[in-house]
VOBA-1610 file (N, C-alpha, C; in pm, whole numbers, padded with zeros to 5 digits, always signed):
BEGIN
Unk+12052+05743+14913Unk+12118+05839+14827Unk+12229+05764+14750Unk+12240+05788+14618Unk+12344+05720+14541Unk+12484+05756+14589Unk+12574+05663+14572Unk+12712+05682+14619Unk+12779+05800+14551Unk+12751+05823+14422Unk+12818+05933+14351Unk+12778+06068+14408Unk+12653+06078+14459Unk+12608+06203+14521Unk+12685+06227+14650Unk+12701+06123+14729Unk+12776+06135+14854Unk+12922+06173+14826Unk+12980+06115+14722Unk+13118+06149+14685Unk+13129+06296+14642Unk+13031+06343+14565Unk+13032+06482+14520Unk+13021+06577+14639Unk+12933+06546+14732Unk+12917+06631+14851Unk+13046+06632+14932Unk+13107+06517+14947Unk+13233+06508+15021Unk+13342+06588+14953Unk+13349+06582+14821Unk+13451+06656+14746Unk+13432+06806+14761Unk+13307+06853+14757Unk+13278+06996+14770Unk+13322+07047+14907Unk+13305+06966+15007Unk+13345+07007+15143Unk+13496+07024+15155Unk+13573+06955+15072Unk+13718+06961+15079Unk+13777+07080+15004Unk+13697+07149+14925Unk+13746+07263+14848Unk+13777+07379+14943Unk+13897+07439+14930Unk+13931+07553+15016Unk+13860+07680+14966Unk+13733+07696+15002Unk+13648+07800+14946Unk+13702+07940+14972Unk+13767+07964+15083Unk+13824+08098+15109Unk+13932+08130+15006Unk+14012+08031+14972Unk+14117+08053+14871Unk+14055+08073+14732Unk+13951+07999+14703Unk+13882+08015+14575Unk+13824+08156+14565Unk+13759+08202+14670Unk+13701+08336+14670Unk+13811+08442+14658Unk+13921+08423+14730Unk+14033+08519+14721Unk+14087+08524+14577Unk+14099+08410+14513Unk+14147+08407+14374Unk+14051+08478+14281Unk+13922+08457+14300Unk+13821+08522+14216Unk+13828+08674+14234Unk+13839+08718+14358Unk+13848+08862+14383Unk+13973+08923+14321Unk+14087+08853+14332Unk+14211+08903+14273Unk+14198+08911+14121Unk+14144+08805+14062Unk+14128+08804+13916Unk+14037+08916+13870Unk+13934+08946+13946Unk+13839+09049+13908Unk+13896+09189+13919Unk+13994+09209+14006Unk+14052+09342+14023Unk+14189+09350+13960Unk+14289+09293+14025Unk+14427+09300+13976Unk+14444+09224+13845Unk+14386+09107+13836Unk+14399+09027+13714Unk+14344+09098+13592Unk+14237+09173+13611Unk+14177+09248+13500Unk+14275+09354+13448Unk+14353+09414+13537Unk+14452+09514+13494Unk+14553+09450+13399Unk+14596+09330+13433Unk+14691+09259+13347Unk+14627+09224+13213Unk+14510+09165+13219Unk+14438+09120+13099Unk+14411+09237+13005Unk+14380+09353+13062Unk+14347+09470+12980Unk+14469+09531+12913Unk+14587+09481+12942Unk+14706+09526+12870Unk+14706+09476+12726Unk+14623+09376+12699Unk+14609+09324+12563Unk+14492+09392+12494Unk+14502+09405+12364Unk+14390+09459+12285Unk+14280+09352+12280Unk+14158+09391+12244Unk+14052+09289+12231Unk+14090+09177+12134Unk+14157+09210+12024Unk+14199+09107+11929Unk+14302+09013+11991Unk+14394+09068+12070Unk+14495+08985+12136Unk+14431+08895+12242Unk+14334+08948+12315Unk+14263+08865+12415Unk+14190+08751+12346Unk+14128+08779+12233Unk+14058+08676+12157Unk+14157+08570+12108Unk+14275+08616+12067Unk+14377+08524+12020Unk+14423+08431+12133Unk+14445+08486+12252Unk+14483+08403+12367Unk+14373+08301+12396Unk+14248+08347+12395Unk+14137+08255+12420Unk+14132+08144+12315Unk+14146+08180+12188Unk+14141+08081+12081Unk+14255+07979+12094Unk+14373+08028+12128Unk+14486+07936+12144Unk+14467+07846+12266Unk+14408+07898+12372Unk+14379+07816+12490Unk+14279+07706+12455Unk+14177+07741+12377Unk+14079+07641+12334Unk+14146+07537+12245Unk+14229+07584+12152Unk+14299+07493+12061Unk+14388+07396+12138Unk+14451+07445+12245Unk+14542+07359+12322Unk+14469+07249+12396Unk+14343+07273+12432Unk+14266+07178+12513Unk+14342+07139+12639Unk+14422+07234+12690Unk+14496+07211+12813Unk+14626+07136+12794Unk+14663+07108+12669Unk+14786+07035+12643Unk+14873+07112+12544Unk+14993+07140+12587Unk+15086+07217+12504Unk+15114+07148+12370Unk+15108+07016+12369Unk+15138+06940+12248Unk+15035+06964+12137Unk+14921+07022+12171Unk+14819+07053+12069Unk+14847+07184+11996Unk+14951+07255+12037Unk+14987+07382+11973Unk+15109+07364+11884Unk+15112+07441+11776Unk+15230+07441+11690Unk+15339+07524+11757Unk+15463+07511+11715Unk+15569+07597+11771Unk+15538+07746+11750Unk+15475+07779+11637Unk+15437+07919+11612Unk+15331+07966+11712Unk+15235+07877+11744Unk+15132+07910+11845Unk+15198+07937+11980Unk+15291+07850+12018Unk+15360+07866+12146Unk+15438+07997+12149Unk+15507+08028+12040Unk+15582+08154+12033Unk+15489+08274+12048Unk+15374+08267+11984Unk+15279+08378+11992Unk+15227+08394+12135Unk+15198+08285+12201Unk+15152+08294+12341Unk+15259+08355+12430Unk+15384+08319+12406Unk+15493+08377+12486Unk+15498+08527+12467Unk+15485+08574+12343Unk+15485+08718+12315Unk+15370+08785+12388Unk+15251+08726+12382Unk+15134+08786+12445Unk+15147+08785+12597Unk+15198+08678+12656Unk+15213+08674+12801Unk+15319+08772+12849Unk+15423+08792+12770Unk+15522+08894+12807Unk+15459+09032+12806Unk+15369+09056+12712Unk+15300+09185+12707Unk+15211+09202+12830Unk+15147+09097+12873Unk+15062+09102+12992Unk+15145+09137+13114Unk+15264+09082+13125Unk+15347+09103+13243Unk+15416+09239+13246Unk+15431+09302+13131Unk+15500+09432+13122Unk+15408+09541+13174Unk+15456+09624+13268Unk+15371+09732+13320Unk+15333+09830+13210Unk+15210+09876+13216Unk+15163+09975+13120Unk+15206+10114+13161Unk+15179+10214+13077Unk+15215+10352+13111Unk+15149+10396+13241Unk+15227+10455+13330Unk+15173+10504+13456Unk+15156+10398+13563Unk+15190+10272+13532Unk+15178+10166+13631Unk+15313+10144+13698Unk+15309+10116+13827Unk+15432+10083+13899Unk+15479+09946+13852Unk+15608+09927+13846Unk+15660+09799+13799Unk+15671+09696+13910Unk+15639+09732+14032Unk+15636+09634+14140Unk+15748+09654+14239Unk+15738+09588+14355Unk+15835+09607+14462Unk+15974+09555+14425Unk+15983+09460+14334Unk+16115+09406+14302Unk+16200+09508+14225Unk+16137+09611+14167Unk+16210+09713+14093Unk+16238+09839+14175Unk+16196+09835+14301Unk+16216+09954+14387Unk+16364+09966+14422Unk+16415+10089+14433Unk+16555+10105+14469Unk+16583+10052+14608Unk+16702+09997+14628Unk+16737+09938+14758Unk+16796+10041+14850
//
């Protein structure tokens, strides 16, 4: 068996699959609630900017970065009828 195949198999065994599955489940339920706070056009804009960035902030203009900040703030803001979280509960 080629060495690269053995390396790939070894790498797959090291992946914390329970954590990966937990993240997928969270994204599919709770994460979707956050994502849906954006309109379809805004979601497309986030996707396009992510593609443009190619994973590097330096590939975005200052205007692109500002727009992403605005969109991410909208994602984090609770929508109508949503609880704002335990940190906002009265003490």
